[in-house]
C-alpha positions in Angstrom: -6.4 40.0 -7.8 -9.7 39.5 -9.6 -12.2 37.1 -8.0 -13.1 34.4 -10.5 -16.5 32.6 -10.3 -16.4 29.2 -11.7 -19.2 27.2 -13.5 -21.6 25.0 -11.6 -20.6 21.4 -11.6 -22.8 18.3 -12.2 -22.0 15.9 -9.4 -24.1 17.3 -6.5 -25.5 13.8 -5.7 -22.1 12.4 -5.0 -22.0 12.8 -1.2 -21.9 9.1 -0.4 -18.2 9.1 0.2 -16.4 6.2 1.8 -14.6 8.5 4.2 -16.1 9.5 7.5 -18.5 12.4 7.7 -16.1 14.3 10.0 -13.2 13.9 7.5 -15.4 15.0 4.7 -16.6 18.1 6.6 -13.0 19.0 7.6 -11.8 18.7 4.0 -14.8 20.6 2.6 -14.1 23.5 5.0 -10.4 23.6 4.0 -11.3 23.6 0.3 -13.6 26.6 0.9 -10.9 28.4 2.8 -8.3 27.6 0.1 -10.5 29.0 -2.6 -11.2 32.1 -0.6 -7.4 32.6 -0.3 -7.1 32.1 -4.1 -10.1 34.4 -4.8 -12.0 31.5 -6.4 -15.7 30.8 -5.8 -16.8 27.2 -6.1 -20.4 26.0 -6.0 -21.3 23.2 -3.6 -21.5 20.7 -6.5 -17.9 21.5 -7.4 -16.7 21.0 -3.9 -18.4 17.6 -3.9 -16.6 16.8 -7.1 -13.2 17.7 -5.7 -13.9 15.6 -2.6 -15.0 12.6 -4.6 -12.0 12.9 -6.9 -9.7 13.0 -3.9 -11.4 10.1 -2.2 -11.2 8.1 -5.5 -7.6 9.0 -6.0 -6.8 7.8 -2.5 -8.7 4.5 -3.1 -7.2 3.8 -6.5 -3.7 4.6 -5.2 -3.7 1.6 -2.9 -3.7 -0.7 -5.9 -2.5 1.2 -8.9 0.2 3.6 -7.5 -1.1 6.7 -9.2 0.9 9.0 -7.0 3.8 8.7 -4.5 1.8 10.7 -2.0 -0.5 8.3 -0.1 -1.8 10.3 2.8 -5.1 12.0 2.0 -4.1 15.1 4.1 -1.0 15.5 1.9 -3.0 14.8 -1.3 -5.4 17.6 -0.4 -2.6 20.2 -0.1 0.0 18.9 -2.5 -2.3 17.8 -5.3 -5.7 19.6 -5.0 -4.6 22.9 -3.5 -1.5 23.0 -5.7 -3.7 22.5 -8.8 -6.2 25.1 -7.7 -3.4 27.7 -7.2 -2.6 27.8 -10.9 -6.2 28.6 -12.0 -5.9 32.5 -11.6 -2.8 32.3 -13.8 -4.8 30.4 -16.5 -7.6 33.0 -16.4 -5.0 35.7 -16.9 -3.3 33.8 -19.7 -6.6 33.3 -21.5 -7.5 37.0 -21.0 -10.7 37.8 -22.9 -11.2 34.4 -24.5 -14.6 32.9 -23.6 -14.1 30.3 -20.9 -16.1 27.6 -22.7 -14.2 28.0 -25.9 -10.7 27.4 -24.4 -8.7 24.2 -25.0 -6.2 23.1 -22.3 -3.7 20.2 -22.7 -2.3 18.7 -19.5 1.0 17.0 -20.4 2.3 14.2 -18.1 -1.0 14.4 -16.3 -0.5 11.3 -14.1 -3.6 10.9 -12.0 -5.1 14.0 -13.6 -3.2 16.8 -12.0 -4.0 19.5 -12.6 -6.3 18.5 -15.5 -9.1 17.0 -13.5 -9.2 19.9 -11.1 -9.3 22.3 -14.1 -12.2 20.5 -15.7 -14.1 20.6 -12.4 -13.8 24.4 -11.8 -14.4 25.7 -15.4 -15.9 24.3 -18.6 -12.6 24.4 -20.4 -12.1 21.5 -22.9 -9.4 19.7 -20.9 -7.2 16.9 -22.4 -5.0 14.9 -20.0 -2.1 13.1 -21.6 0.1 10.4 -20.1 2.0 7.4 -21.3 1.0 5.3 -18.3 -2.2 3.4 -19.2 -3.5 2.8 -15.6 -3.3 6.6 -14.9 -5.4 7.5 -17.9 -7.8 4.7 -17.1 -8.3 6.4 -13.8 -8.8 9.9 -15.4 -11.3 8.3 -17.9 -13.2 6.8 -14.9 -13.3 10.2 -13.2 -14.7 11.8 -16.3 -17.7 9.5 -16.0 -18.0 9.4 -12.2 -17.8 13.2 -11.9 -20.0 13.8 -14.9 -17.4 15.9 -16.7 -18.0 15.8 -20.5 -15.2 18.4 -20.9 -12.6 16.0 -19.5 -10.7 13.8 -21.9 -8.0 11.2 -21.3 -5.3 10.2 -23.8 -3.0 7.2 -23.2 -0.1 8.2 -25.4 3.2 10.0 -25.6 2.5 13.7 -26.2 4.8 13.8 -29.2 2.9 11.1 -31.0 -0.5 12.8 -30.9 -2.0 15.0 -33.6 -1.7 18.7 -32.7 -4.5 19.9 -30.4 -4.2 23.6 -31.4 -4.5 24.4 -27.7 -4.8 27.7 -26.0 -2.9 26.5 -23.0 -0.4 23.6 -22.7 0.4 23.0 -19.1 2.7 20.6 -17.2 3.2 20.0 -13.5 6.8 19.0 -12.9 6.7 17.0 -16.2 10.2 17.6 -17.5 12.8 20.2 -18.1 11.6 23.4 -19.9 13.6 22.4 -23.0 12.0 19.0 -23.2 8.6 20.3 -22.4 8.7 22.8 -25.3 10.3 20.3 -27.7 7.8 17.6 -27.0 4.6 19.5 -26.5 5.2 22.9 -28.2 3.6 21.8 -31.5 0.2 21.4 -29.7 0.0 25.1 -29.1 -2.2 27.5 -31.1 -0.6 30.5 -32.7 -1.7 32.8 -29.9 -1.5 30.3 -27.0 1.0 29.8 -24.3 2.7 27.1 -22.3 2.6 27.0 -18.5 5.2 25.1 -16.6 4.5 24.5 -12.9 7.7 24.1 -10.9 8.9 24.1 -7.4 12.0 26.3 -7.1 12.8 28.7 -9.9 14.7 26.5 -12.4 17.4 29.0 -13.4 19.5 26.4 -15.2 16.5 25.3 -17.3 15.7 28.9 -18.1 19.3 29.5 -19.3 19.2 26.5 -21.6 15.8 27.6 -23.0 17.0 31.1 -23.7 20.2 29.9 -25.3 18.2 27.9 -27.9 16.5 31.2 -28.9 13.2 29.5 -29.9 11.0 30.2 -26.8 10.5 33.2 -24.6 10.0 33.1 -20.8 7.2 35.8 -20.7 6.7 35.7 -16.9 7.4 33.9 -13.7 4.8 33.9 -11.0 5.1 32.7 -7.5 2.2 30.4 -6.5 1.0 30.7 -3.0 -0.5 27.2 -2.3 -2.8 27.2 0.7 -1.5 25.2 3.7 1.7 24.3 1.8 5.0 25.6 3.2 7.1 25.1 0.0 8.2 27.0 -3.0 6.0 26.9 -6.0 6.1 28.9 -9.3 4.7 28.8 -12.8 6.5 30.0 -15.9 4.6 31.3 -18.9 6.3 30.5 -22.2 5.6 31.6 -25.8 7.3 30.8 -29.1 9.6 33.6 -30.3 8.3 35.5 -33.3 
């Protein structure tokens, strides 16, 4: 697999985390190891951004219930590492398109997963969309706190927004494949693709999608999420014709 180097972030001064120094150092080392396993190279500033995002998600979650996972150890693996694992697939899907010219829409983003992580590791124009206002308020807060001008939050239902003409429309366990394509497919550019992150391979959903004869399942890739002993995959979809 190709090693991808990601752009330098802008939050290098954000080391004053509320967590203990020992926890921060432990999580930092684990992020570096996870990126090594995924053949991604992060700059120190980007690791700071991921740590600060994780710390803020944990803090906000106490009041706003952004995610059902409350333990920071589980957040690191099931949220941060899970989001990082799809990045090589995105690079492959974008192929030769300049990184800073790509538009990515994260549907049903919740607390910004994977959208915030994607905006940290590359200068893609990332749009997080969710119908829950408090979750998009958190993502908007992160755009400022992490100094990410390429991160955008939209409190809306995806089917009610004007088309984004996106290169990638991605979801992380948002809905069935049929609903995902029906609701968000119109936001895709003519040569773009949809990426559906799933746990186990959704054979029934694939059968329903194929029967409708509107979308192709171009590929199914297994995601090896560092430190996570669970099945993960991502399906690449494109419109027929």
